[in-house]
Structure formats: C-alpha cells, structure tokens
One Martini backbone bead per residue (centre of mass of N, CA, C, O) as a GRO file, in nm:
protein
  113
    1MET     BB    1   1.213   0.941  -0.779
    2ASN     BB    2   1.107   1.232  -0.931
    3ASP     BB    3   0.823   1.113  -1.088
    4CYS     BB    4   0.703   0.979  -0.835
    5LEU     BB    5   0.421   0.993  -0.662
    6PHE     BB    6   0.499   0.836  -0.398
    7CYS     BB    7   0.765   0.982  -0.345
    8LYS     BB    8   0.626   1.259  -0.308
    9ILE     BB    9   0.452   1.178  -0.069
   10ILE     BB   10   0.678   1.084   0.120
   11GLY     BB   11   0.829   1.377   0.089
   12GLY     BB   12   0.577   1.603   0.098
   13ASP     BB   13   0.495   1.727  -0.195
   14ILE     BB   14   0.234   1.557  -0.145
   15PRO     BB   15  -0.055   1.530  -0.013
   16SER     BB   16  -0.180   1.336   0.273
   17LYS     BB   17  -0.345   1.069   0.463
   18LYS     BB   18  -0.191   0.974   0.719
   19VAL     BB   19  -0.155   0.652   0.920
   20TYR     BB   20   0.159   0.572   0.867
   21GLU     BB   21   0.505   0.574   1.012
   22ASP     BB   22   0.842   0.492   0.930
   23ASP     BB   23   1.157   0.419   0.812
   24THR     BB   24   1.012   0.220   0.571
   25VAL     BB   25   0.705   0.325   0.596
   26PHE     BB   26   0.403   0.430   0.413
   27ALA     BB   27   0.066   0.539   0.503
   28PHE     BB   28  -0.244   0.593   0.311
   29ARG     BB   29  -0.515   0.729   0.180
   30ASP     BB   30  -0.719   0.681  -0.067
   31ILE     BB   31  -0.863   0.895  -0.316
   32ALA     BB   32  -1.022   0.615  -0.441
   33PRO     BB   33  -1.219   0.438  -0.280
   34GLN     BB   34  -1.324   0.072  -0.265
   35ALA     BB   35  -1.370   0.121   0.045
   36PRO     BB   36  -1.413   0.238   0.351
   37THR     BB   37  -1.129   0.101   0.367
   38HIS     BB   38  -0.834   0.265   0.204
   39ILE     BB   39  -0.498   0.162   0.207
   40LEU     BB   40  -0.166   0.260   0.148
   41VAL     BB   41   0.136   0.062   0.127
   42VAL     BB   42   0.474   0.188   0.133
   43PRO     BB   43   0.783   0.205   0.043
   44LYS     BB   44   1.041   0.431   0.066
   45VAL     BB   45   1.165   0.265  -0.128
   46HIS     BB   46   1.216   0.222  -0.461
   47ILE     BB   47   0.978  -0.003  -0.602
   48PRO     BB   48   0.803  -0.076  -0.881
   49ASP     BB   49   0.739  -0.390  -0.809
   50CYS     BB   50   0.725  -0.723  -0.761
   51ASN     BB   51   0.969  -0.764  -0.968
   52GLY     BB   52   1.164  -0.576  -0.765
   53ILE     BB   53   1.207  -0.807  -0.580
   54THR     BB   54   1.477  -0.888  -0.363
   55ASP     BB   55   1.712  -1.000  -0.155
   56GLU     BB   56   1.792  -0.699  -0.071
   57ASN     BB   57   1.456  -0.595  -0.028
   58SER     BB   58   1.267  -0.808   0.127
   59ASP     BB   59   1.262  -0.683   0.416
   60VAL     BB   60   1.059  -0.461   0.347
   61VAL     BB   61   0.820  -0.650   0.287
   62ALA     BB   62   0.814  -0.792   0.555
   63HIS     BB   63   0.754  -0.537   0.717
   64ILE     BB   64   0.486  -0.467   0.590
   65PHE     BB   65   0.353  -0.745   0.701
   66THR     BB   66   0.373  -0.628   1.004
   67VAL     BB   67   0.204  -0.359   0.963
   68ILE     BB   68  -0.077  -0.424   0.849
   69PRO     BB   69  -0.217  -0.537   1.110
   70LYS     BB   70  -0.188  -0.271   1.269
   71ILE     BB   71  -0.358  -0.097   1.086
   72ALA     BB   72  -0.615  -0.266   1.089
   73ALA     BB   73  -0.661  -0.244   1.395
   74ALA     BB   74  -0.669   0.072   1.406
   75GLU     BB   75  -0.929   0.060   1.196
   76GLY     BB   76  -1.127  -0.186   1.290
   77LEU     BB   77  -1.065  -0.474   1.125
   78THR     BB   78  -1.216  -0.744   1.273
   79ASN     BB   79  -1.358  -0.902   1.005
   80GLY     BB   80  -1.149  -0.807   0.800
   81TYR     BB   81  -0.925  -0.815   0.506
   82ARG     BB   82  -0.759  -0.683   0.218
   83VAL     BB   83  -0.469  -0.768   0.015
   84VAL     BB   84  -0.323  -0.569  -0.254
   85SER     BB   85  -0.118  -0.629  -0.559
   86ASN     BB   86  -0.020  -0.471  -0.843
   87CYS     BB   87   0.136  -0.605  -1.158
   88GLY     BB   88   0.097  -0.408  -1.387
   89SER     BB   89  -0.124  -0.305  -1.627
   90ASP     BB   90  -0.306  -0.567  -1.646
   91ALA     BB   91  -0.357  -0.537  -1.317
   92GLY     BB   92  -0.376  -0.202  -1.256
   93GLN     BB   93  -0.115  -0.051  -1.248
   94THR     BB   94  -0.051   0.315  -1.205
   95VAL     BB   95   0.192   0.296  -1.000
   96GLN     BB   96   0.555   0.269  -1.008
   97HIS     BB   97   0.506   0.157  -0.692
   98LEU     BB   98   0.514  -0.031  -0.451
   99HIS     BB   99   0.192  -0.161  -0.332
  100PHE     BB  100  -0.061  -0.186  -0.068
  101HIS     BB  101  -0.388  -0.281  -0.023
  102ILE     BB  102  -0.628  -0.187   0.219
  103LEU     BB  103  -0.938  -0.364   0.257
  104GLY     BB  104  -1.245  -0.246   0.424
  105GLY     BB  105  -1.559  -0.227   0.625
  106LYS     BB  106  -1.670  -0.474   0.455
  107ALA     BB  107  -1.810  -0.688   0.256
  108LEU     BB  108  -1.643  -0.861   0.012
  109ALA     BB  109  -1.607  -0.963  -0.284
  110LEU     BB  110  -1.507  -1.280  -0.429
  111GLN     BB  111  -1.466  -1.173  -0.700
  112MET     BB  112  -1.313  -1.116  -0.997
  113ALA     BB  113  -1.276  -0.862  -1.244
   0.00000   0.00000   0.00000
C-alpha cells in the first residue's frame, strides 16, 4: 500500500532502527517506547489488522511468533516480555498494518489501561 507508514518503513522510504529482518518479517524500535525495550514486529506483506488474517496468510503470523522469542532473547529479555497487537481504533491501533509490540526490560504493570 502506497500510503501505509509501515510499508514505507519496510521499503526503506522512511528510516527506522531495524533490529531484525528476513524474507517475511521486519522488526524495528518504536519511536515512542512504552518500555525500555519496545520493538514492533511487522509482516512484510500488508495485512491491515488481526481481522485481516486468513487461511492464506496465517503462515506469516505463525512465522512472526517464531521470530518474536529470537528477538526477545537477542534483546536480553530473560525475565519475560509482553506481546501486544491492537486491532481497530477502539483498541488503540494507529497504523493500519498488522504489527506486534514486544515490550520488556522492566516489570510491566498487570492492569489494562
């Protein structure tokens, strides 16, 4: 998608602090971190949100969940981390491209906002 922020980051049109990349996934540091470690993991194929996951593209999401522990380990998140995906504006999704937040580096609050 031409107007998608994350597609532009994946394509190199907008700079980012990349932490991981393979043929399917791109991961980079969040520009407004909510924890000492805050990394966004996005599929390279444009999927708008969790509702856009289908039988045809679910292998991409499965791959993301094999990559997340590798990124967490590389970041030294040995005491745990949180994985979050917001779906829709009421949930706080601001970029319409499926993405997963890896949050860690400190004890995180247990309550939901």
